[in-house]
C-alpha distance (Angstrom), angle and dihedral (degrees) to the residues before:
residue distance angle dihedral
M1 . . .
K2 3.81 . .
I3 3.79 135.1 .
T4 3.79 108.4 -112.1
R5 3.79 105.7 173.6
I6 3.81 141.7 9.7
E7 3.81 120.6 -161.9
T8 3.79 132.0 -179.2
F9 3.80 128.3 -151.5
L10 3.80 125.6 -159.2
V11 3.81 111.8 -148.0
P12 3.83 119.0 -168.7
P13 2.89 134.8 -82.0
R14 3.82 98.4 21.0
W15 3.81 113.6 -37.7
L16 3.79 132.3 118.2
F17 3.80 129.3 -167.2
C18 3.79 131.4 -176.1
R19 3.81 130.0 -149.4
V20 3.80 120.5 -156.6
E21 3.81 116.8 -162.6
T22 3.81 128.5 -163.8
D23 3.79 134.7 -160.0
E24 3.81 89.7 -111.6
G25 3.79 93.8 57.8
V26 3.79 96.2 -106.8
V27 3.81 111.1 137.0
G28 3.81 129.8 -165.1
W29 3.80 130.5 -163.0
G30 3.80 130.5 -154.1
E31 3.81 140.1 168.5
P32 3.82 112.6 -125.6
V33 3.78 105.3 176.2
V34 3.78 145.8 132.4
E35 3.79 109.1 -158.9
G36 3.78 108.8 -102.4
R37 3.83 93.4 7.2
A38 3.80 101.5 73.5
E39 3.81 94.1 131.1
V40 3.80 91.8 52.4
V41 3.81 92.5 49.8
R42 3.80 88.7 47.6
A43 3.80 89.6 59.3
A44 3.81 90.0 50.2
V45 3.81 91.0 51.5
D46 3.81 89.6 51.7
V47 3.80 90.4 53.9
L48 3.81 93.8 47.2
A49 3.80 90.3 46.9
E50 3.80 89.1 66.5
Y51 3.80 87.8 69.3
L52 3.81 97.4 40.5
V53 3.80 100.5 49.6
G54 3.79 107.4 95.6
Q55 3.81 93.7 21.3
D56 3.82 129.3 115.8
P57 3.84 104.7 -98.4
L58 3.81 92.3 -150.1
R59 3.81 93.9 66.6
I60 3.79 87.8 83.9
Q61 3.80 100.6 152.9
D62 3.81 91.6 44.2
H63 3.80 90.8 53.7
W64 3.81 92.0 45.7
Q65 3.81 90.6 54.8
V66 3.80 92.2 49.4
L67 3.80 94.9 45.4
T68 3.81 94.8 47.3
K69 3.81 101.7 34.7
G70 3.79 106.6 19.7
G71 3.79 96.4 85.1
F72 3.77 133.0 67.6
Y73 3.84 92.6 -121.9
R74 3.79 112.2 54.7
G75 3.78 140.8 -178.3
G76 3.76 130.0 -0.9
P77 3.80 126.6 136.5
V78 3.81 96.2 -82.2
L79 3.81 98.0 49.9
S80 3.80 93.4 38.1
S81 3.80 91.6 51.8
A82 3.81 92.0 47.9
V83 3.80 90.5 52.1
A84 3.81 91.6 45.1
G85 3.80 93.1 54.7
L86 3.79 92.5 48.2
D87 3.80 90.2 46.1
Q88 3.83 89.7 53.8
A89 3.79 90.5 51.7
L90 3.81 92.1 50.5
W91 3.80 91.3 50.9
D92 3.80 88.1 49.2
I93 3.81 88.7 55.2
A94 3.81 91.2 47.1
G95 3.79 92.5 52.0
K96 3.80 91.9 50.4
T97 3.81 91.9 45.3
Y98 3.80 94.9 50.9
G99 3.80 94.1 37.5
A100 3.78 93.5 -123.2
P101 3.81 135.8 112.5
V102 3.79 111.4 -100.1
H103 3.80 91.5 -118.5
A104 3.81 88.1 62.9
L105 3.81 90.7 53.8
L106 3.81 89.7 50.2
G107 3.81 94.2 52.0
G108 3.78 105.8 -75.9
P109 3.81 135.4 -80.4
V110 3.78 121.3 -47.7
R111 3.82 98.9 -163.4
D112 3.79 140.5 21.0
R113 3.79 97.6 -149.6
V114 3.81 132.9 40.4
R115 3.78 124.9 -160.6
V116 3.81 113.5 -132.7
Y117 3.79 134.9 -166.8
A118 3.80 132.3 -149.7
W119 3.80 124.9 -126.6
I120 3.80 118.2 -123.8
G121 3.78 139.0 171.1
G122 3.79 103.8 36.6
D123 3.79 125.1 -130.2
E124 3.80 91.2 -53.0
P125 3.82 101.1 42.5
A126 3.79 113.5 -126.7
Q127 3.82 139.3 152.5
I128 3.78 89.5 20.2
T129 3.80 96.4 160.5
E130 3.80 94.4 50.3
Q131 3.81 94.6 44.8
A132 3.81 94.5 46.1
A133 3.79 91.4 49.1
A134 3.79 91.1 49.0
Q135 3.81 92.5 52.8
A136 3.79 91.1 47.6
E137 3.80 88.8 51.6
A138 3.82 88.7 50.6
G139 3.79 89.2 57.8
F140 3.78 103.3 -100.7
T141 3.80 114.8 142.2
A142 3.82 94.1 -159.4
V143 3.80 141.0 28.1
K144 3.78 133.3 -164.4
M145 3.78 123.6 -146.8
N146 3.77 141.0 176.6
A147 3.76 113.8 -97.7
A148 3.79 91.4 -144.1
G149 3.76 145.3 -25.6
A150 3.79 118.6 -119.2
T151 3.80 112.9 -14.9
A152 3.79 134.6 -163.6
P153 3.83 117.9 -97.3
V154 3.80 86.8 -110.4
T155 3.79 107.8 38.5
T156 3.78 112.2 -123.6
V157 3.78 126.3 -138.8
A158 3.82 88.2 -112.4
E159 3.82 92.1 54.6
T160 3.77 91.6 49.6
A161 3.80 90.7 49.3
A162 3.81 90.8 49.3
V163 3.81 91.5 54.0
V164 3.79 91.7 50.2
A165 3.81 91.3 47.0
R166 3.81 92.1 53.1
V167 3.79 93.5 49.3
A168 3.80 90.3 44.9
A169 3.81 89.4 54.1
A170 3.80 90.4 52.8
R171 3.80 91.6 46.1
E172 3.80 91.1 51.8
A173 3.80 92.1 49.6
L174 3.80 93.4 46.7
G175 3.78 98.9 42.6
P176 3.82 126.4 -151.9
D177 3.81 96.4 -58.9
R178 3.81 96.4 62.7
D179 3.79 132.4 56.5
V180 3.79 138.1 -125.9
A181 3.81 122.6 -156.7
V182 3.79 123.3 -163.7
D183 3.80 129.3 -144.7
F184 3.81 117.8 -158.7
H185 3.84 95.2 -179.4
G186 3.80 88.1 -147.5
R187 3.80 90.8 -70.0
F188 3.80 95.6 134.5
T189 3.78 132.7 71.1
A190 3.79 117.5 -125.9
A191 3.81 89.9 -100.3
G192 3.80 92.7 49.0
A193 3.79 91.7 46.0
R194 3.81 92.0 52.0
R195 3.77 90.9 52.7
V196 3.80 96.7 47.0
L197 3.81 93.6 42.9
T198 3.77 89.5 55.5
E199 3.80 90.6 50.4
L200 3.82 92.0 47.3
A201 3.81 96.0 49.5
P202 3.84 95.7 88.4
L203 3.84 88.5 56.7
H204 3.83 90.6 59.1
P205 3.82 101.2 -136.3
L206 3.81 113.0 -156.2
F207 3.81 88.4 -131.0
V208 3.79 140.1 -26.8
E209 3.79 115.1 -130.6
E210 3.82 124.6 -150.2
P211 3.80 99.9 -12.6
V212 3.83 87.3 173.7
L213 3.80 135.0 19.1
P214 3.83 118.5 -71.4
E215 3.80 93.5 -109.0
Q216 3.81 88.8 57.6
G217 3.79 94.3 60.1
H218 3.79 90.4 121.1
L219 3.82 87.4 69.7
L220 3.81 94.4 60.4
P221 3.84 97.0 90.4
G222 3.80 89.9 56.6
L223 3.79 91.7 50.5
V224 3.80 92.0 51.7
A225 3.78 92.7 46.8
A226 3.79 90.5 49.8
S227 3.80 93.4 50.4
């Protein structure tokens, strides 16, 4: 079996999917995307496809090694996401070829149930109490919300207080038996994140996502220690 064609599909507002075809009619799908950079990842997929077309799709680990380590420039969110989407599509082909769910090929399931949360608040958080209560009524045991919309380069005391007030509103609506998670979207500096994490601690957030930008991941241990 050989790979004969790789297509990509942009889906509004910001998604990208890839379709890998083979000469035996088996097709695999994957999602190679960086949020907000779908067109850039699409170009990376097109470049990587030049290597994959004509190859055996079942040599998945071999292809992963070549795609991630075969070039002089490696890694980064765009290239890694392009490889990830293609890798998903190849595993999809493998599962269909062997007649088994992909999780079985990867070693089998590890759980029978998965806890999920609902998203509330939107990009500019509003009506937190009403939305949290509605999701609790719908049966969700956790919600996730934005910490804030746009913030100043140096977070003000008022902005920090507004974040805490929003999370407190969600906590009050959910009660002690449900959870609230907070997403910062990298909108805070390390100093601002330390301050707001300290203020949020009494509200017991389930987790805090992206307190700083991805390239500042090395600062995360200091934020946790400070909180």
